[in-house]
CHARMM-style PDB file with segment names, atoms N, HN, CA, C and O in Angstrom:
ATOM      1  N   MET     1    -196.175-110.960 -54.614  1.00  0.00      PROA
ATOM      2  CA  MET     1    -196.918-112.058 -55.198  1.00  0.00      PROA
ATOM      3  C   MET     1    -198.424-111.775 -55.162  1.00  0.00      PROA
ATOM      4  O   MET     1    -199.162-112.113 -56.087  1.00  0.00      PROA
ATOM      5  N   ARG     2    -198.848-111.151 -54.078  1.00  0.00      PROA
ATOM      6  HN  ARG     2    -198.248-110.876 -53.326  1.00  0.00      PROA
ATOM      7  CA  ARG     2    -200.276-110.891 -53.916  1.00  0.00      PROA
ATOM      8  C   ARG     2    -200.759-109.847 -54.936  1.00  0.00      PROA
ATOM      9  O   ARG     2    -201.878-109.960 -55.436  1.00  0.00      PROA
ATOM     10  N   THR     3    -199.953-108.853 -55.249  1.00  0.00      PROA
ATOM     11  HN  THR     3    -199.044-108.762 -54.843  1.00  0.00      PROA
ATOM     12  CA  THR     3    -200.368-107.836 -56.216  1.00  0.00      PROA
ATOM     13  C   THR     3    -200.472-108.423 -57.624  1.00  0.00      PROA
ATOM     14  O   THR     3    -201.324-108.008 -58.410  1.00  0.00      PROA
ATOM     15  N   ILE     4    -199.621-109.373 -57.937  1.00  0.00      PROA
ATOM     16  HN  ILE     4    -198.929-109.710 -57.299  1.00  0.00      PROA
ATOM     17  CA  ILE     4    -199.697-110.022 -59.248  1.00  0.00      PROA
ATOM     18  C   ILE     4    -200.993-110.820 -59.364  1.00  0.00      PROA
ATOM     19  O   ILE     4    -201.642-110.797 -60.410  1.00  0.00      PROA
ATOM     20  N   MET     5    -201.374-111.525 -58.301  1.00  0.00      PROA
ATOM     21  HN  MET     5    -200.847-111.544 -57.452  1.00  0.00      PROA
ATOM     22  CA  MET     5    -202.627-112.293 -58.308  1.00  0.00      PROA
ATOM     23  C   MET     5    -203.835-111.355 -58.422  1.00  0.00      PROA
ATOM     24  O   MET     5    -204.801-111.663 -59.121  1.00  0.00      PROA
ATOM     25  N   ASN     6    -203.776-110.221 -57.739  1.00  0.00      PROA
ATOM     26  HN  ASN     6    -202.992-109.970 -57.172  1.00  0.00      PROA
ATOM     27  CA  ASN     6    -204.874-109.251 -57.831  1.00  0.00      PROA
ATOM     28  C   ASN     6    -205.007-108.712 -59.251  1.00  0.00      PROA
ATOM     29  O   ASN     6    -206.120-108.551 -59.751  1.00  0.00      PROA
ATOM     30  N   LYS     7    -203.891-108.436 -59.897  1.00  0.00      PROA
ATOM     31  HN  LYS     7    -202.987-108.566 -59.491  1.00  0.00      PROA
ATOM     32  CA  LYS     7    -203.926-107.944 -61.272  1.00  0.00      PROA
ATOM     33  C   LYS     7    -204.483-109.000 -62.217  1.00  0.00      PROA
ATOM     34  O   LYS     7    -205.280-108.685 -63.101  1.00  0.00      PROA
ATOM     35  N   ILE     8    -204.070-110.247 -62.036  1.00  0.00      PROA
ATOM     36  HN  ILE     8    -203.423-110.502 -61.318  1.00  0.00      PROA
ATOM     37  CA  ILE     8    -204.565-111.331 -62.899  1.00  0.00      PROA
ATOM     38  C   ILE     8    -206.061-111.523 -62.709  1.00  0.00      PROA
ATOM     39  O   ILE     8    -206.801-111.656 -63.685  1.00  0.00      PROA
ATOM     40  N   ILE     9    -206.507-111.537 -61.472  1.00  0.00      PROA
ATOM     41  HN  ILE     9    -205.907-111.429 -60.680  1.00  0.00      PROA
ATOM     42  CA  ILE     9    -207.943-111.706 -61.200  1.00  0.00      PROA
ATOM     43  C   ILE     9    -208.739-110.536 -61.777  1.00  0.00      PROA
ATOM     44  O   ILE     9    -209.811-110.741 -62.346  1.00  0.00      PROA
ATOM     45  N   THR    10    -208.226-109.318 -61.637  1.00  0.00      PROA
ATOM     46  HN  THR    10    -207.355-109.152 -61.175  1.00  0.00      PROA
ATOM     47  CA  THR    10    -208.909-108.146 -62.186  1.00  0.00      PROA
ATOM     48  C   THR    10    -209.004-108.229 -63.705  1.00  0.00      PROA
ATOM     49  O   THR    10    -210.052-107.930 -64.278  1.00  0.00      PROA
ATOM     50  N   ILE    11    -207.934-108.628 -64.349  1.00  0.00      PROA
ATOM     51  HN  ILE    11    -207.083-108.871 -63.884  1.00  0.00      PROA
ATOM     52  CA  ILE    11    -207.942-108.762 -65.809  1.00  0.00      PROA
ATOM     53  C   ILE    11    -208.926-109.831 -66.250  1.00  0.00      PROA
ATOM     54  O   ILE    11    -209.647-109.631 -67.226  1.00  0.00      PROA
ATOM     55  N   LEU    12    -208.973-110.952 -65.561  1.00  0.00      PROA
ATOM     56  HN  LEU    12    -208.387-111.114 -64.767  1.00  0.00      PROA
ATOM     57  CA  LEU    12    -209.916-112.019 -65.922  1.00  0.00      PROA
ATOM     58  C   LEU    12    -211.366-111.571 -65.731  1.00  0.00      PROA
ATOM     59  O   LEU    12    -212.217-111.856 -66.573  1.00  0.00      PROA
ATOM     60  N   VAL    13    -211.645-110.886 -64.654  1.00  0.00      PROA
ATOM     61  HN  VAL    13    -210.954-110.654 -63.970  1.00  0.00      PROA
ATOM     62  CA  VAL    13    -213.013-110.402 -64.410  1.00  0.00      PROA
ATOM     63  C   VAL    13    -213.428-109.426 -65.500  1.00  0.00      PROA
ATOM     64  O   VAL    13    -214.547-109.509 -66.007  1.00  0.00      PROA
ATOM     65  N   VAL    14    -212.549-108.508 -65.867  1.00  0.00      PROA
ATOM     66  HN  VAL    14    -211.640-108.440 -65.455  1.00  0.00      PROA
ATOM     67  CA  VAL    14    -212.863-107.539 -66.912  1.00  0.00      PROA
ATOM     68  C   VAL    14    -213.086-108.241 -68.241  1.00  0.00      PROA
ATOM     69  O   VAL    14    -214.031-107.913 -68.958  1.00  0.00      PROA
ATOM     70  N   LEU    15    -212.234-109.199 -68.583  1.00  0.00      PROA
ATOM     71  HN  LEU    15    -211.466-109.465 -68.001  1.00  0.00      PROA
ATOM     72  CA  LEU    15    -212.388-109.906 -69.857  1.00  0.00      PROA
ATOM     73  C   LEU    15    -213.690-110.687 -69.921  1.00  0.00      PROA
ATOM     74  O   LEU    15    -214.367-110.681 -70.949  1.00  0.00      PROA
ATOM     75  N   PHE    16    -214.049-111.363 -68.825  1.00  0.00      PROA
ATOM     76  HN  PHE    16    -213.499-111.367 -67.990  1.00  0.00      PROA
ATOM     77  CA  PHE    16    -215.296-112.128 -68.839  1.00  0.00      PROA
ATOM     78  C   PHE    16    -216.527-111.221 -68.852  1.00  0.00      PROA
ATOM     79  O   PHE    16    -217.543-111.573 -69.449  1.00  0.00      PROA
ATOM     80  N   SER    17    -216.448-110.069 -68.206  1.00  0.00      PROA
ATOM     81  HN  SER    17    -215.622-109.783 -67.720  1.00  0.00      PROA
ATOM     82  CA  SER    17    -217.601-109.167 -68.223  1.00  0.00      PROA
ATOM     83  C   SER    17    -217.775-108.549 -69.608  1.00  0.00      PROA
ATOM     84  O   SER    17    -218.905-108.340 -70.050  1.00  0.00      PROA
ATOM     85  N   ILE    18    -216.680-108.254 -70.296  1.00  0.00      PROA
ATOM     86  HN  ILE    18    -215.762-108.423 -69.937  1.00  0.00      PROA
ATOM     87  CA  ILE    18    -216.776-107.717 -71.652  1.00  0.00      PROA
ATOM     88  C   ILE    18    -217.351-108.753 -72.593  1.00  0.00      PROA
ATOM     89  O   ILE    18    -218.147-108.421 -73.472  1.00  0.00      PROA
ATOM     90  N   GLN    19    -216.963-109.995 -72.422  1.00  0.00      PROA
ATOM     91  HN  GLN    19    -216.317-110.265 -71.708  1.00  0.00      PROA
ATOM     92  CA  GLN    19    -217.482-111.061 -73.271  1.00  0.00      PROA
ATOM     93  C   GLN    19    -218.991-111.207 -73.080  1.00  0.00      PROA
ATOM     94  O   GLN    19    -219.712-111.448 -74.049  1.00  0.00      PROA
ATOM     95  N   GLY    20    -219.472-111.068 -71.865  1.00  0.00      PROA
ATOM     96  HN  GLY    20    -218.886-110.873 -71.078  1.00  0.00      PROA
ATOM     97  CA  GLY    20    -220.910-111.152 -71.605  1.00  0.00      PROA
ATOM     98  C   GLY    20    -221.676-110.018 -72.242  1.00  0.00      PROA
ATOM     99  O   GLY    20    -222.797-110.212 -72.712  1.00  0.00      PROA
ATOM    100  N   VAL    21    -221.097-108.854 -72.264  1.00  0.00      PROA
ATOM    101  HN  VAL    21    -220.186-108.696 -71.882  1.00  0.00      PROA
ATOM    102  CA  VAL    21    -221.760-107.695 -72.874  1.00  0.00      PROA
ATOM    103  C   VAL    21    -221.798-107.841 -74.384  1.00  0.00      PROA
ATOM    104  O   VAL    21    -222.810-107.536 -75.015  1.00  0.00      PROA
ATOM    105  N   LEU    22    -220.717-108.300 -74.961  1.00  0.00      PROA
ATOM    106  HN  LEU    22    -219.894-108.548 -74.449  1.00  0.00      PROA
ATOM    107  CA  LEU    22    -220.662-108.438 -76.409  1.00  0.00      PROA
ATOM    108  C   LEU    22    -221.544-109.577 -76.901  1.00  0.00      PROA
ATOM    109  O   LEU    22    -222.007-109.549 -78.042  1.00  0.00      PROA
ATOM    110  N   ALA    23    -221.783-110.573 -76.062  1.00  0.00      PROA
ATOM    111  HN  ALA    23    -221.407-110.595 -75.136  1.00  0.00      PROA
ATOM    112  CA  ALA    23    -222.582-111.714 -76.473  1.00  0.00      PROA
ATOM    113  C   ALA    23    -224.081-111.474 -76.266  1.00  0.00      PROA
ATOM    114  O   ALA    23    -224.889-112.317 -76.653  1.00  0.00      PROA
ATOM    115  N   ALA    24    -224.462-110.368 -75.676  1.00  0.00      PROA
ATOM    116  HN  ALA    24    -223.805-109.682 -75.361  1.00  0.00      PROA
ATOM    117  CA  ALA    24    -225.870-110.080 -75.413  1.00  0.00      PROA
ATOM    118  C   ALA    24    -226.615-109.831 -76.722  1.00  0.00      PROA
ATOM    119  O   ALA    24    -226.031-109.373 -77.704  1.00  0.00      PROA
ATOM    120  N   THR    25    -227.902-110.135 -76.721  1.00  0.00      PROA
ATOM    121  HN  THR    25    -228.376-110.508 -75.923  1.00  0.00      PROA
ATOM    122  CA  THR    25    -228.721-109.904 -77.913  1.00  0.00      PROA
ATOM    123  C   THR    25    -228.986-108.401 -78.048  1.00  0.00      PROA
ATOM    124  O   THR    25    -229.181-107.724 -77.039  1.00  0.00      PROA
ATOM    125  N   PRO    26    -228.996-107.878 -79.252  1.00  0.00      PROA
ATOM    126  CA  PRO    26    -229.229-106.439 -79.423  1.00  0.00      PROA
ATOM    127  C   PRO    26    -230.666-106.064 -79.079  1.00  0.00      PROA
ATOM    128  O   PRO    26    -231.597-106.838 -79.303  1.00  0.00      PROA
ATOM    129  N   VAL    27    -230.820-104.897 -78.547  1.00  0.00      PROA
ATOM    130  HN  VAL    27    -230.063-104.269 -78.366  1.00  0.00      PROA
ATOM    131  CA  VAL    27    -232.139-104.391 -78.162  1.00  0.00      PROA
ATOM    132  C   VAL    27    -232.743-103.667 -79.359  1.00  0.00      PROA
ATOM    133  O   VAL    27    -232.069-102.891 -80.036  1.00  0.00      PROA
ATOM    134  N   GLU    28    -234.027-103.932 -79.611  1.00  0.00      PROA
ATOM    135  HN  GLU    28    -234.575-104.563 -79.062  1.00  0.00      PROA
ATOM    136  CA  GLU    28    -234.700-103.269 -80.727  1.00  0.00      PROA
ATOM    137  C   GLU    28    -234.936-101.800 -80.390  1.00  0.00      PROA
ATOM    138  O   GLU    28    -235.218-101.476 -79.236  1.00  0.00      PROA
ATOM    139  N   PRO    29    -234.827-100.924 -81.351  1.00  0.00      PROA
ATOM    140  CA  PRO    29    -235.082 -99.504 -81.072  1.00  0.00      PROA
ATOM    141  C   PRO    29    -236.566 -99.285 -80.795  1.00  0.00      PROA
ATOM    142  O   PRO    29    -237.409-100.037 -81.286  1.00  0.00      PROA
ATOM    143  N   PRO    30    -236.887 -98.258 -80.009  1.00  0.00      PROA
ATOM    144  CA  PRO    30    -238.293 -97.989 -79.715  1.00  0.00      PROA
ATOM    145  C   PRO    30    -239.026 -97.531 -80.974  1.00  0.00      PROA
ATOM    146  O   PRO    30    -238.401 -97.020 -81.904  1.00  0.00      PROA
ATOM    147  N   PRO    31    -240.331 -97.711 -81.009  1.00  0.00      PROA
ATOM    148  CA  PRO    31    -241.084 -97.259 -82.189  1.00  0.00      PROA
ATOM    149  C   PRO    31    -241.018 -95.739 -82.303  1.00  0.00      PROA
ATOM    150  O   PRO    31    -240.903 -95.048 -81.291  1.00  0.00      PROA
ATOM    151  N   PRO    32    -241.088 -95.221 -83.507  1.00  0.00      PROA
ATOM    152  CA  PRO    32    -241.011 -93.757 -83.669  1.00  0.00      PROA
ATOM    153  C   PRO    32    -242.230 -93.081 -83.059  1.00  0.00      PROA
ATOM    154  O   PRO    32    -243.316 -93.656 -83.003  1.00  0.00      PROA
ATOM    155  N   THR    33    -242.029 -91.859 -82.606  1.00  0.00      PROA
ATOM    156  HN  THR    33    -241.146 -91.392 -82.651  1.00  0.00      PROA
ATOM    157  CA  THR    33    -243.128 -91.110 -82.007  1.00  0.00      PROA
ATOM    158  C   THR    33    -244.071 -90.625 -83.101  1.00  0.00      PROA
ATOM    159  O   THR    33    -243.635 -90.377 -84.225  1.00  0.00      PROA
ATOM    160  N   PRO    34    -245.343 -90.489 -82.790  1.00  0.00      PROA
ATOM    161  CA  PRO    34    -246.282 -90.009 -83.804  1.00  0.00      PROA
ATOM    162  C   PRO    34    -245.996 -88.539 -84.118  1.00  0.00      PROA
ATOM    163  O   PRO    34    -245.478 -87.813 -83.270  1.00  0.00      PROA
ATOM    164  N   PRO    35    -246.325 -88.107 -85.317  1.00  0.00      PROA
ATOM    165  CA  PRO    35    -246.080 -86.697 -85.670  1.00  0.00      PROA
ATOM    166  C   PRO    35    -247.000 -85.777 -84.859  1.00  0.00      PROA
ATOM    167  O   PRO    35    -248.086 -86.194 -84.458  1.00  0.00      PROA
ATOM    168  N   PRO    36    -246.584 -84.549 -84.617  1.00  0.00      PROA
ATOM    169  CA  PRO    36    -247.423 -83.621 -83.867  1.00  0.00      PROA
ATOM    170  C   PRO    36    -248.658 -83.246 -84.677  1.00  0.00      PROA
ATOM    171  O   PRO    36    -248.646 -83.322 -85.906  1.00  0.00      PROA
ATOM    172  N   PRO    37    -249.717 -82.844 -83.991  1.00  0.00      PROA
ATOM    173  CA  PRO    37    -250.927 -82.456 -84.723  1.00  0.00      PROA
ATOM    174  C   PRO    37    -250.673 -81.195 -85.547  1.00  0.00      PROA
ATOM    175  O   PRO    37    -249.852 -80.355 -85.176  1.00  0.00      PROA
ATOM    176  N   GLY    38    -251.370 -81.075 -86.644  1.00  0.00      PROA
ATOM    177  HN  GLY    38    -252.037 -81.757 -86.945  1.00  0.00      PROA
ATOM    178  CA  GLY    38    -251.170 -79.928 -87.531  1.00  0.00      PROA
ATOM    179  C   GLY    38    -251.941 -78.713 -87.066  1.00  0.00      PROA
ATOM    180  O   GLY    38    -252.995 -78.395 -87.616  1.00  0.00      PROA
ATOM    181  N   LEU    39    -251.423 -78.033 -86.057  1.00  0.00      PROA
ATOM    182  HN  LEU    39    -250.567 -78.292 -85.611  1.00  0.00      PROA
ATOM    183  CA  LEU    39    -252.091 -76.842 -85.536  1.00  0.00      PROA
ATOM    184  C   LEU    39    -251.539 -75.598 -86.224  1.00  0.00      PROA
ATOM    185  O   LEU    39    -250.337 -75.509 -86.476  1.00  0.00      PROA
ATOM    186  N   PRO    40    -252.410 -74.641 -86.526  1.00  0.00      PROA
ATOM    187  CA  PRO    40    -251.917 -73.408 -87.147  1.00  0.00      PROA
ATOM    188  C   PRO    40    -251.171 -72.560 -86.114  1.00  0.00      PROA
ATOM    189  O   PRO    40    -251.577 -72.490 -84.954  1.00  0.00      PROA
ATOM    190  N   ILE    41    -250.089 -71.924 -86.535  1.00  0.00      PROA
ATOM    191  HN  ILE    41    -249.759 -71.982 -87.477  1.00  0.00      PROA
ATOM    192  CA  ILE    41    -249.337 -71.072 -85.618  1.00  0.00      PROA
ATOM    193  C   ILE    41    -249.631 -69.605 -85.855  1.00  0.00      PROA
ATOM    194  O   ILE    41    -249.115 -68.751 -85.133  1.00  0.00      PROA
ATOM    195  N   ASP    42    -250.447 -69.293 -86.847  1.00  0.00      PROA
ATOM    196  HN  ASP    42    -250.866 -69.987 -87.433  1.00  0.00      PROA
ATOM    197  CA  ASP    42    -250.720 -67.894 -87.156  1.00  0.00      PROA
ATOM    198  C   ASP    42    -252.088 -67.442 -86.655  1.00  0.00      PROA
ATOM    199  O   ASP    42    -252.512 -66.333 -86.981  1.00  0.00      PROA
ATOM    200  N   GLY    43    -252.782 -68.249 -85.884  1.00  0.00      PROA
ATOM    201  HN  GLY    43    -252.437 -69.150 -85.619  1.00  0.00      PROA
ATOM    202  CA  GLY    43    -254.080 -67.852 -85.364  1.00  0.00      PROA
ATOM    203  C   GLY    43    -253.934 -66.773 -84.305  1.00  0.00      PROA
ATOM    204  O   GLY    43    -253.272 -66.999 -83.292  1.00  0.00      PROA
ATOM    205  N   GLY    44    -254.530 -65.612 -84.510  1.00  0.00      PROA
ATOM    206  HN  GLY    44    -255.067 -65.429 -85.333  1.00  0.00      PROA
ATOM    207  CA  GLY    44    -254.479 -64.520 -83.551  1.00  0.00      PROA
ATOM    208  C   GLY    44    -253.190 -63.733 -83.603  1.00  0.00      PROA
ATOM    209  O   GLY    44    -252.874 -63.009 -82.658  1.00  0.00      PROA
ATOM    210  N   LEU    45    -252.447 -63.853 -84.667  1.00  0.00      PROA
ATOM    211  HN  LEU    45    -252.703 -64.440 -85.434  1.00  0.00      PROA
ATOM    212  CA  LEU    45    -251.166 -63.160 -84.773  1.00  0.00      PROA
ATOM    213  C   LEU    45    -251.358 -61.653 -84.893  1.00  0.00      PROA
ATOM    214  O   LEU    45    -250.556 -60.884 -84.364  1.00  0.00      PROA
ATOM    215  N   VAL    46    -252.406 -61.226 -85.578  1.00  0.00      PROA
ATOM    216  HN  VAL    46    -253.058 -61.851 -86.008  1.00  0.00      PROA
ATOM    217  CA  VAL    46    -252.682 -59.792 -85.741  1.00  0.00      PROA
ATOM    218  C   VAL    46    -253.044 -59.184 -84.389  1.00  0.00      PROA
ATOM    219  O   VAL    46    -252.592 -58.088 -84.058  1.00  0.00      PROA
ATOM    220  N   VAL    47    -253.851 -59.888 -83.615  1.00  0.00      PROA
ATOM    221  HN  VAL    47    -254.218 -60.778 -83.884  1.00  0.00      PROA
ATOM    222  CA  VAL    47    -254.246 -59.394 -82.292  1.00  0.00      PROA
ATOM    223  C   VAL    47    -253.021 -59.290 -81.386  1.00  0.00      PROA
ATOM    224  O   VAL    47    -252.874 -58.313 -80.652  1.00  0.00      PROA
ATOM    225  N   LEU    48    -252.162 -60.271 -81.432  1.00  0.00      PROA
ATOM    226  HN  LEU    48    -252.282 -61.065 -82.028  1.00  0.00      PROA
ATOM    227  CA  LEU    48    -250.949 -60.254 -80.626  1.00  0.00      PROA
ATOM    228  C   LEU    48    -250.050 -59.084 -81.012  1.00  0.00      PROA
ATOM    229  O   LEU    48    -249.469 -58.434 -80.142  1.00  0.00      PROA
ATOM    230  N   PHE    49    -249.933 -58.818 -82.295  1.00  0.00      PROA
ATOM    231  HN  PHE    49    -250.405 -59.346 -83.001  1.00  0.00      PROA
ATOM    232  CA  PHE    49    -249.128 -57.685 -82.771  1.00  0.00      PROA
ATOM    233  C   PHE    49    -249.714 -56.357 -82.276  1.00  0.00      PROA
ATOM    234  O   PHE    49    -248.977 -55.477 -81.831  1.00  0.00      PROA
ATOM    235  N   LEU    50    -251.032 -56.219 -82.355  1.00  0.00      PROA
ATOM    236  HN  LEU    50    -251.631 -56.934 -82.716  1.00  0.00      PROA
ATOM    237  CA  LEU    50    -251.673 -54.976 -81.890  1.00  0.00      PROA
ATOM    238  C   LEU    50    -251.504 -54.798 -80.387  1.00  0.00      PROA
ATOM    239  O   LEU    50    -251.265 -53.684 -79.921  1.00  0.00      PROA
ATOM    240  N   LEU    51    -251.622 -55.865 -79.634  1.00  0.00      PROA
ATOM    241  HN  LEU    51    -251.816 -56.770 -80.012  1.00  0.00      PROA
ATOM    242  CA  LEU    51    -251.416 -55.776 -78.188  1.00  0.00      PROA
ATOM    243  C   LEU    51    -249.974 -55.385 -77.862  1.00  0.00      PROA
ATOM    244  O   LEU    51    -249.732 -54.628 -76.922  1.00  0.00      PROA
ATOM    245  N   ALA    52    -249.028 -55.894 -78.628  1.00  0.00      PROA
ATOM    246  HN  ALA    52    -249.224 -56.509 -79.392  1.00  0.00      PROA
ATOM    247  CA  ALA    52    -247.627 -55.534 -78.424  1.00  0.00      PROA
ATOM    248  C   ALA    52    -247.413 -54.051 -78.713  1.00  0.00      PROA
ATOM    249  O   ALA    52    -246.693 -53.379 -77.975  1.00  0.00      PROA
ATOM    250  N   LEU    53    -248.018 -53.541 -79.758  1.00  0.00      PROA
ATOM    251  HN  LEU    53    -248.603 -54.087 -80.357  1.00  0.00      PROA
ATOM    252  CA  LEU    53    -247.901 -52.110 -80.068  1.00  0.00      PROA
ATOM    253  C   LEU    53    -248.508 -51.242 -78.972  1.00  0.00      PROA
ATOM    254  O   LEU    53    -247.915 -50.247 -78.557  1.00  0.00      PROA
ATOM    255  N   VAL    54    -249.686 -51.622 -78.511  1.00  0.00      PROA
ATOM    256  HN  VAL    54    -250.169 -52.431 -78.848  1.00  0.00      PROA
ATOM    257  CA  VAL    54    -250.363 -50.833 -77.475  1.00  0.00      PROA
ATOM    258  C   VAL    54    -249.568 -50.864 -76.176  1.00  0.00      PROA
ATOM    259  O   VAL    54    -249.383 -49.825 -75.543  1.00  0.00      PROA
ATOM    260  N   SER    55    -249.097 -52.030 -75.773  1.00  0.00      PROA
ATOM    261  HN  SER    55    -249.247 -52.875 -76.288  1.00  0.00      PROA
ATOM    262  CA  SER    55    -248.341 -52.114 -74.525  1.00  0.00      PROA
ATOM    263  C   SER    55    -246.990 -51.399 -74.662  1.00  0.00      PROA
ATOM    264  O   SER    55    -246.521 -50.791 -73.700  1.00  0.00      PROA
ATOM    265  N   GLY    56    -246.369 -51.464 -75.824  1.00  0.00      PROA
ATOM    266  HN  GLY    56    -246.751 -51.958 -76.605  1.00  0.00      PROA
ATOM    267  CA  GLY    56    -245.127 -50.730 -76.041  1.00  0.00      PROA
ATOM    268  C   GLY    56    -245.336 -49.237 -75.948  1.00  0.00      PROA
ATOM    269  O   GLY    56    -244.528 -48.531 -75.345  1.00  0.00      PROA
ATOM    270  N   TYR    57    -246.410 -48.751 -76.537  1.00  0.00      PROA
ATOM    271  HN  TYR    57    -247.067 -49.325 -77.026  1.00  0.00      PROA
ATOM    272  CA  TYR    57    -246.729 -47.323 -76.471  1.00  0.00      PROA
ATOM    273  C   TYR    57    -246.989 -46.904 -75.023  1.00  0.00      PROA
ATOM    274  O   TYR    57    -246.474 -45.885 -74.562  1.00  0.00      PROA
ATOM    275  N   TYR    58    -247.784 -47.689 -74.319  1.00  0.00      PROA
ATOM    276  HN  TYR    58    -248.203 -48.516 -74.693  1.00  0.00      PROA
ATOM    277  CA  TYR    58    -248.129 -47.370 -72.929  1.00  0.00      PROA
ATOM    278  C   TYR    58    -246.882 -47.373 -72.045  1.00  0.00      PROA
ATOM    279  O   TYR    58    -246.693 -46.456 -71.246  1.00  0.00      PROA
ATOM    280  N   LEU    59    -246.035 -48.382 -72.176  1.00  0.00      PROA
ATOM    281  HN  LEU    59    -246.189 -49.128 -72.825  1.00  0.00      PROA
ATOM    282  CA  LEU    59    -244.841 -48.468 -71.338  1.00  0.00      PROA
ATOM    283  C   LEU    59    -243.828 -47.376 -71.673  1.00  0.00      PROA
ATOM    284  O   LEU    59    -243.167 -46.852 -70.777  1.00  0.00      PROA
ATOM    285  N   SER    60    -243.701 -47.029 -72.950  1.00  0.00      PROA
ATOM    286  HN  SER    60    -244.238 -47.455 -73.678  1.00  0.00      PROA
ATOM    287  CA  SER    60    -242.773 -45.957 -73.315  1.00  0.00      PROA
ATOM    288  C   SER    60    -243.265 -44.614 -72.788  1.00  0.00      PROA
ATOM    289  O   SER    60    -242.461 -43.821 -72.298  1.00  0.00      PROA
ATOM    290  N   LYS    61    -244.557 -44.340 -72.875  1.00  0.00      PROA
ATOM    291  HN  LYS    61    -245.210 -44.984 -73.273  1.00  0.00      PROA
ATOM    292  CA  LYS    61    -245.114 -43.086 -72.331  1.00  0.00      PROA
ATOM    293  C   LYS    61    -244.928 -43.036 -70.810  1.00  0.00      PROA
ATOM    294  O   LYS    61    -244.589 -41.989 -70.259  1.00  0.00      PROA
ATOM    295  N   LYS    62    -245.147 -44.152 -70.144  1.00  0.00      PROA
ATOM    296  HN  LYS    62    -245.423 -45.003 -70.592  1.00  0.00      PROA
ATOM    297  CA  LYS    62    -244.983 -44.218 -68.694  1.00  0.00      PROA
ATOM    298  C   LYS    62    -243.521 -43.984 -68.319  1.00  0.00      PROA
ATOM    299  O   LYS    62    -243.240 -43.282 -67.348  1.00  0.00      PROA
ATOM    300  N   TYR    63    -242.594 -44.560 -69.072  1.00  0.00      PROA
ATOM    301  HN  TYR    63    -242.822 -45.130 -69.861  1.00  0.00      PROA
ATOM    302  CA  TYR    63    -241.163 -44.390 -68.802  1.00  0.00      PROA
ATOM    303  C   TYR    63    -240.724 -42.943 -69.022  1.00  0.00      PROA
ATOM    304  O   TYR    63    -239.972 -42.378 -68.228  1.00  0.00      PROA
ATOM    305  N   ILE    64    -241.207 -42.360 -70.115  1.00  0.00      PROA
ATOM    306  HN  ILE    64    -241.817 -42.819 -70.761  1.00  0.00      PROA
ATOM    307  CA  ILE    64    -240.825 -40.979 -70.422  1.00  0.00      PROA
ATOM    308  C   ILE    64    -241.375 -40.023 -69.370  1.00  0.00      PROA
ATOM    309  O   ILE    64    -240.668 -39.111 -68.943  1.00  0.00      PROA
ATOM    310  N   SER    65    -242.631 -40.214 -68.941  1.00  0.00      PROA
ATOM    311  HN  SER    65    -243.206 -40.955 -69.288  1.00  0.00      PROA
ATOM    312  CA  SER    65    -243.212 -39.324 -67.936  1.00  0.00      PROA
ATOM    313  C   SER    65    -242.519 -39.497 -66.586  1.00  0.00      PROA
ATOM    314  O   SER    65    -242.364 -38.522 -65.851  1.00  0.00      PROA
ATOM    315  N   THR    66    -242.104 -40.704 -66.246  1.00  0.00      PROA
ATOM    316  HN  THR    66    -242.230 -41.497 -66.843  1.00  0.00      PROA
ATOM    317  CA  THR    66    -241.389 -40.935 -65.006  1.00  0.00      PROA
ATOM    318  C   THR    66    -239.991 -40.320 -65.075  1.00  0.00      PROA
ATOM    319  O   THR    66    -239.504 -39.770 -64.088  1.00  0.00      PROA
ATOM    320  N   LYS    67    -239.360 -40.412 -66.217  1.00  0.00      PROA
ATOM    321  HN  LYS    67    -239.755 -40.858 -67.020  1.00  0.00      PROA
ATOM    322  CA  LYS    67    -238.014 -39.873 -66.399  1.00  0.00      PROA
ATOM    323  C   LYS    67    -238.047 -38.350 -66.315  1.00  0.00      PROA
ATOM    324  O   LYS    67    -237.166 -37.751 -65.698  1.00  0.00      PROA
ATOM    325  N   LYS    68    -239.052 -37.710 -66.927  1.00  0.00      PROA
ATOM    326  HN  LYS    68    -239.767 -38.196 -67.429  1.00  0.00      PROA
ATOM    327  CA  LYS    68    -239.156 -36.251 -66.876  1.00  0.00      PROA
ATOM    328  C   LYS    68    -239.465 -35.777 -65.454  1.00  0.00      PROA
ATOM    329  O   LYS    68    -238.987 -34.726 -65.026  1.00  0.00      PROA
ATOM    330  N   GLY    69    -240.243 -36.537 -64.750  1.00  0.00      PROA
ATOM    331  HN  GLY    69    -240.631 -37.390 -65.098  1.00  0.00      PROA
ATOM    332  CA  GLY    69    -240.603 -36.151 -63.383  1.00  0.00      PROA
ATOM    333  C   GLY    69    -239.449 -36.277 -62.423  1.00  0.00      PROA
ATOM    334  O   GLY    69    -239.415 -35.569 -61.416  1.00  0.00      PROA
ATOM    335  N   SER    70    -238.492 -37.160 -62.700  1.00  0.00      PROA
ATOM    336  HN  SER    70    -238.520 -37.735 -63.518  1.00  0.00      PROA
ATOM    337  CA  SER    70    -237.376 -37.355 -61.773  1.00  0.00      PROA
ATOM    338  C   SER    70    -236.255 -36.346 -61.999  1.00  0.00      PROA
ATOM    339  O   SER    70    -235.361 -36.227 -61.162  1.00  0.00      PROA
ATOM    340  N   ILE    71    -236.285 -35.619 -63.108  1.00  0.00      PROA
ATOM    341  HN  ILE    71    -237.012 -35.715 -63.789  1.00  0.00      PROA
ATOM    342  CA  ILE    71    -235.206 -34.657 -63.404  1.00  0.00      PROA
ATOM    343  C   ILE    71    -235.421 -33.363 -62.713  1.00  0.00      PROA
ATOM    344  OT1 ILE    71    -234.611 -32.447 -62.852  1.00  0.00      PROA
TER     345      ILE     71
END
């Protein structure tokens, strides 16, 4: 008998809590975020490319000289 009462009470609590959620007023969505500033992405791209070439050359020469020395 006690388990039947527990089930009934649980069902009633769930039903009343669902009714409270469904009856709540809807929340307004937040305002949209402002657009990002229009910054150029190509500023200094040539310098970055040249630095990559120089560092690649330097690291490859260092690797090759270390590899030859270890043989």
